[in-house]
C-alpha positions as CSV (number, residue, x, y, z in Angstrom):
1,X,59.7,43.1,19.3
2,X,57.5,40.3,20.6
3,X,53.7,40.7,20.3
4,X,52.5,40.7,23.9
5,X,49.0,39.8,24.7
6,X,47.4,41.6,27.7
7,X,46.4,39.4,30.6
8,X,44.5,41.0,33.5
9,X,45.1,39.8,37.0
10,X,42.8,40.4,40.0
11,X,44.3,38.9,43.2
12,X,41.7,37.6,45.7
13,X,42.7,36.7,49.2
14,X,39.3,35.9,50.7
15,X,37.5,33.2,48.7
16,X,34.8,33.0,51.4
17,X,33.5,36.4,50.5
18,X,31.0,36.1,47.7
19,X,30.8,39.9,47.3
20,X,34.6,40.1,46.8
21,X,34.6,37.4,44.1
22,X,31.6,39.0,42.3
23,X,33.2,42.4,42.2
24,X,36.6,40.9,41.2
25,X,35.1,38.9,38.3
26,X,33.2,42.0,37.0
27,X,36.4,44.1,37.3
28,X,38.4,41.6,35.2
29,X,35.6,41.5,32.6
30,X,35.4,45.3,32.3
31,X,39.2,45.5,32.0
32,X,39.3,43.0,29.1
33,X,36.4,44.6,27.3
34,X,37.1,48.3,27.9
35,X,36.5,50.2,24.7
36,X,35.0,47.2,22.9
37,X,31.3,46.9,22.0
38,X,31.1,43.4,20.5
39,X,28.0,42.1,22.3
40,X,25.0,43.3,20.4
41,X,21.3,43.3,21.5
42,X,19.8,39.9,21.0
43,X,23.2,38.2,20.5
44,X,23.3,34.6,21.8
45,X,26.0,34.7,24.5
46,X,27.2,31.5,26.1
47,X,29.0,31.2,29.5
48,X,31.0,28.0,29.3
49,X,32.1,26.3,32.5
50,X,32.1,22.9,34.3
51,X,29.5,21.9,36.9
52,X,31.9,19.7,39.0
53,X,31.1,16.3,40.3
54,X,28.7,15.0,43.0
55,X,31.2,15.3,45.9
56,X,33.9,17.5,44.4
57,X,34.4,21.0,45.7
58,X,36.4,22.2,42.7
59,X,33.9,24.0,40.6
60,X,33.0,27.6,40.0
61,X,30.3,28.5,42.4
62,X,27.0,29.9,41.0
63,X,26.9,32.7,43.7
64,X,30.2,34.1,42.3
65,X,28.5,35.0,39.0
66,X,25.5,37.0,40.2
67,X,26.8,40.5,39.4
68,X,28.4,39.4,36.2
69,X,25.2,37.8,34.9
70,X,23.2,40.9,35.9
71,X,25.6,43.1,33.9
72,X,25.5,40.9,30.8
73,X,21.7,40.7,30.9
74,X,21.6,44.4,30.3
75,X,23.3,43.8,26.9
76,X,21.3,40.8,25.7
77,X,18.3,38.7,26.7
78,X,19.9,35.6,25.1
79,X,22.5,34.9,27.8
80,X,22.8,31.2,28.8
81,X,25.2,28.8,30.5
82,X,26.5,25.9,28.4
83,X,28.4,22.7,28.9
84,X,28.9,19.5,26.9
85,X,28.5,15.8,27.8
86,X,31.4,13.8,29.1
87,X,33.2,11.0,27.3
88,X,33.0,8.6,30.2
89,X,29.8,6.7,31.1
90,X,29.1,8.5,34.3
91,X,26.2,10.8,35.3
92,X,27.3,13.5,32.9
93,X,27.4,11.3,29.8
94,X,23.9,12.4,28.8
95,X,22.0,15.7,29.1
96,X,19.5,14.3,31.7
97,X,22.1,13.2,34.2
98,X,24.3,16.2,33.4
99,X,21.5,18.6,34.2
100,X,20.8,16.8,37.5
101,X,24.4,17.4,38.6
102,X,24.2,21.0,37.4
103,X,21.0,21.6,39.4
104,X,22.5,19.9,42.4
105,X,25.3,22.5,42.4
106,X,22.9,25.4,41.9
107,X,23.1,25.8,38.2
108,X,19.4,26.0,37.2
109,X,17.3,28.8,35.8
110,X,15.6,29.6,39.1
111,X,18.9,30.2,40.8
112,X,20.9,31.7,38.0
113,X,18.1,33.6,36.2
114,X,19.4,32.3,32.9
115,X,19.0,28.8,31.2
116,X,21.5,26.0,31.3
117,X,22.0,24.2,28.0
118,X,23.9,21.0,27.1
119,X,25.5,22.0,23.9
120,X,25.8,18.6,22.2
121,X,22.3,17.3,22.9
122,X,20.8,14.4,24.8
123,X,23.5,11.9,24.1
124,X,26.4,14.0,22.9
125,X,25.6,13.4,19.2
126,X,24.6,17.0,18.2
127,X,27.7,18.2,16.5
128,X,29.0,20.3,13.6
129,X,32.2,19.8,11.6
130,X,34.5,22.9,11.4
131,X,37.3,23.0,8.9
132,X,40.8,23.9,10.3
133,X,44.4,23.6,9.1
134,X,45.8,21.4,11.7
135,X,48.5,18.7,11.8
136,X,46.2,16.1,13.2
137,X,42.7,17.2,12.0
138,X,41.3,18.6,8.7
139,X,38.1,19.3,10.6
140,X,37.0,19.1,14.2
141,X,33.6,18.0,15.5
142,X,32.3,20.7,17.9
143,X,29.1,20.7,20.0
144,X,26.3,22.2,17.8
145,X,25.1,24.9,20.2
146,X,28.7,26.2,20.6
147,X,28.8,26.7,16.8
148,X,25.4,28.5,16.8
149,X,26.2,31.0,19.6
150,X,27.5,34.5,18.8
151,X,29.9,35.0,21.7
152,X,31.6,32.7,24.1
153,X,32.7,33.6,27.7
154,X,35.0,30.9,29.0
155,X,35.3,30.4,32.8
156,X,38.0,27.8,33.5
157,X,39.0,26.3,36.9
158,X,42.7,25.7,36.7
159,X,44.0,22.4,37.9
160,X,46.5,19.7,37.1
161,X,45.7,17.1,34.5
162,X,46.8,13.5,34.0
163,X,47.3,13.9,30.2
164,X,48.3,17.6,29.9
165,X,50.0,18.3,33.2
166,X,48.2,21.6,33.4
167,X,44.5,22.3,32.6
168,X,42.9,25.7,32.0
169,X,41.3,27.6,29.1
170,X,42.8,25.5,26.3
171,X,41.4,22.3,27.8
172,X,38.0,24.0,28.4
173,X,37.9,25.1,24.8
174,X,39.4,22.0,23.1
175,X,37.8,19.2,25.1
176,X,35.0,21.1,26.7
177,X,33.5,22.5,23.5
178,X,33.8,19.2,21.5
179,X,31.0,16.7,20.9
180,X,31.5,13.3,22.4
181,X,32.8,12.1,19.0
182,X,35.3,15.0,19.0
183,X,36.4,14.1,22.6
184,X,37.0,10.5,21.5
185,X,39.0,11.5,18.5
186,X,41.3,13.5,20.8
187,X,41.7,10.8,23.4
188,X,42.0,7.7,21.2
189,X,44.2,6.6,18.3
190,X,42.5,3.2,17.7
191,X,39.2,1.6,17.0
192,X,36.8,0.5,19.8
193,X,36.6,-3.1,21.1
194,X,33.4,-5.1,21.3
195,X,32.9,-7.1,24.6
196,X,30.8,-10.0,23.3
197,X,29.6,-10.9,26.8
198,X,27.9,-7.5,27.2
199,X,26.4,-7.3,23.8
200,X,22.6,-7.8,23.7
201,X,22.3,-7.8,19.9
202,X,20.0,-4.8,19.7
203,X,21.6,-3.5,16.5
204,X,21.6,0.2,17.4
205,X,25.4,0.4,16.7
206,X,24.7,-0.8,13.1
207,X,22.2,1.9,12.5
208,X,24.5,4.8,13.6
209,X,27.8,3.6,12.0
210,X,28.5,6.0,9.1
211,X,30.8,3.6,7.2
212,X,29.0,0.2,7.7
213,X,31.8,-1.1,9.8
214,X,29.6,-3.1,12.2
215,X,27.5,-6.2,11.7
216,X,25.8,-8.9,13.7
217,X,27.0,-12.5,13.9
218,X,25.0,-14.9,16.1
219,X,23.2,-11.9,17.5
220,X,26.4,-10.3,18.6
221,X,28.1,-7.1,17.2
222,X,31.2,-7.5,15.2
223,X,33.5,-4.6,14.2
224,X,35.4,-4.5,10.9
225,X,38.4,-2.5,12.1
226,X,39.7,-1.9,8.5
227,X,36.5,0.1,7.8
228,X,36.3,1.9,11.2
229,X,37.0,5.6,11.2
230,X,37.0,5.9,15.0
231,X,34.1,8.3,15.3
232,X,32.8,6.6,18.4
233,X,29.1,6.8,17.5
234,X,28.7,3.1,18.3
235,X,30.2,3.4,21.7
236,X,28.0,6.4,22.5
237,X,24.7,4.7,21.6
238,X,25.5,1.2,23.1
239,X,23.1,0.6,25.9
240,X,25.0,-2.1,27.7
241,X,28.5,-0.7,27.4
242,X,29.6,-3.5,25.1
243,X,31.5,-1.3,22.8
244,X,34.5,0.0,24.7
245,X,36.6,3.0,23.6
246,X,40.3,3.1,24.3
247,X,41.9,6.3,25.6
248,X,45.3,5.4,24.2
249,X,46.6,8.5,22.6
250,X,50.1,9.6,23.5
251,X,50.5,12.6,25.9
252,X,52.1,14.8,23.3
253,X,49.6,14.1,20.5
254,X,46.7,14.5,22.9
255,X,47.9,18.0,23.9
256,X,48.3,18.9,20.3
257,X,44.9,17.5,19.4
258,X,43.2,19.5,22.2
259,X,44.8,22.7,20.9
260,X,43.6,22.0,17.4
261,X,40.1,21.6,18.7
262,X,40.5,24.9,20.5
263,X,41.5,26.4,17.1
264,X,38.2,25.1,15.8
265,X,36.2,27.2,18.3
266,X,38.3,30.3,17.5
267,X,37.6,29.7,13.8
268,X,33.9,29.9,14.3
269,X,34.1,32.7,16.9
270,X,37.0,34.9,15.7
271,X,37.5,37.8,18.2
272,X,34.4,36.7,20.1
273,X,35.9,34.7,22.9
274,X,36.8,35.9,26.4
275,X,38.7,33.7,28.8
276,X,38.8,34.0,32.5
277,X,40.8,31.5,34.6
278,X,39.9,30.9,38.3
279,X,43.2,30.2,40.2
280,X,41.7,28.7,43.3
281,X,41.4,25.2,44.9
282,X,44.2,24.0,42.6
283,X,44.5,20.2,42.8
284,X,46.3,17.4,41.0
285,X,43.3,16.3,39.0
286,X,40.8,18.1,36.8
287,X,37.3,18.4,38.1
288,X,35.8,15.1,36.8
289,X,38.4,13.2,38.9
290,X,38.4,15.5,41.9
291,X,37.1,14.7,45.4
292,X,39.1,15.6,48.4
293,X,42.6,16.0,47.0
294,X,45.0,18.2,48.8
295,X,45.7,21.7,47.4
296,X,48.9,22.1,45.4
297,X,49.3,25.8,46.3
298,X,47.5,28.8,47.8
299,X,44.6,30.4,46.0
300,X,45.6,33.3,43.9
301,X,42.8,35.1,42.0
302,X,41.4,35.6,38.5
303,X,43.3,35.9,35.2
304,X,41.6,37.0,32.0
305,X,42.1,38.0,28.4
306,X,41.0,37.3,24.9
307,X,43.8,34.9,24.0
308,X,43.4,31.5,25.7
309,X,47.1,30.7,25.1
310,X,48.5,33.7,26.9
311,X,45.9,33.4,29.7
312,X,46.9,29.8,30.3
313,X,50.6,30.5,30.1
314,X,50.3,33.4,32.5
315,X,48.3,31.1,34.9
316,X,51.0,28.4,34.7
317,X,53.8,30.9,35.4
318,X,52.0,32.6,38.3
319,X,51.2,29.3,40.0
320,X,54.7,28.0,39.1
321,X,55.5,25.3,36.5
322,X,57.4,23.4,39.2
323,X,54.1,22.8,41.0
324,X,52.8,20.7,38.2
325,X,56.2,19.2,37.2
326,X,56.5,17.8,40.6
327,X,53.3,15.7,40.3
328,X,53.6,15.0,36.5
329,X,57.4,14.9,35.8
330,X,56.9,13.1,32.5
331,X,54.4,15.7,31.1
332,X,55.6,18.9,29.5
333,X,52.7,21.5,29.4
334,X,54.8,23.6,27.0
335,X,53.7,21.2,24.3
336,X,50.3,22.7,24.2
337,X,51.6,26.3,24.1
338,X,54.2,25.6,21.4
339,X,51.7,23.9,19.2
340,X,49.1,26.6,19.8
341,X,51.6,29.2,18.6
342,X,52.6,27.1,15.6
343,X,49.0,26.8,14.4
344,X,48.3,30.5,15.1
345,X,45.8,29.9,17.8
346,X,47.5,32.5,20.0
347,X,50.7,33.6,21.7
348,X,52.3,32.4,24.9
349,X,53.9,35.9,25.2
350,X,52.0,38.1,27.5
351,X,52.0,41.3,29.6
352,X,50.4,41.1,33.1
353,X,48.1,44.1,34.1
354,X,47.1,44.0,37.7
355,X,43.7,45.5,38.6
């Protein structure tokens, strides 16, 4: 008999009603955690979500979390919101710019009553290696504050994705909880390139390279690719953008790498992760690309559980796999679910419980 993971569904018809969404979110949380008492007094509890982009509408609105946060604050004073820096060189590539975007969308301590933390530090370099038994990684490089928390609550906005076809909890865990080096190792299979014209010869890349793969020649950086391990530290610290990373990993390997990074988070937080997917404003692209894209389907509601694999698979099935297959015909989202089951991250077999 198949081992079925419980996934709780709360349908929401009116996403203009803040009160309805607040109560719906709290009802899903209580259904998932009924009979469990795993948040202790003084535990550090992180709410992991994305803040969206300047003009994009597709992010989880702060007002929807009011009752949930009030409920959690009764259990611990150490509740906070967490996110990590992005791999690209946009506003969210460092903690200063990232927090500006967060505050612009209402995610600040005055509005939320709890702090907002960028988990991998000022420039995405605060990380911790976590050993796993993966096919692509022996260890994964996660954001430091993720590793130091006691409990993780994952709020994921479900969308399409140009590299995985479908994006939900697994992407939020695997990519969203990685340091910038970890993100690069998932996206890239080759060494960075140096654009000589942009190099100012400051030498910062030489100082951060862990394997002495960079030198200066005529006041320009040169990369010895035979030594390079692809950590991306040089690209992260380069002020002029002279060191350019290549997002050239295959679609299949990228999906498998994302799942292995998600396994890293589970490894440090076994039985201490709750995943709730928001099935609303479902568009072709994930939030960092989103602006005014047309909706792929109607808004549905909230899906939650303690297994990110089953929560994502249920989300995909309820929306309809054909919705994403139509826009990404060459991407099979089942790759991530099959690999997740293979490495014992979770199960794609689930039982829906409507609340």
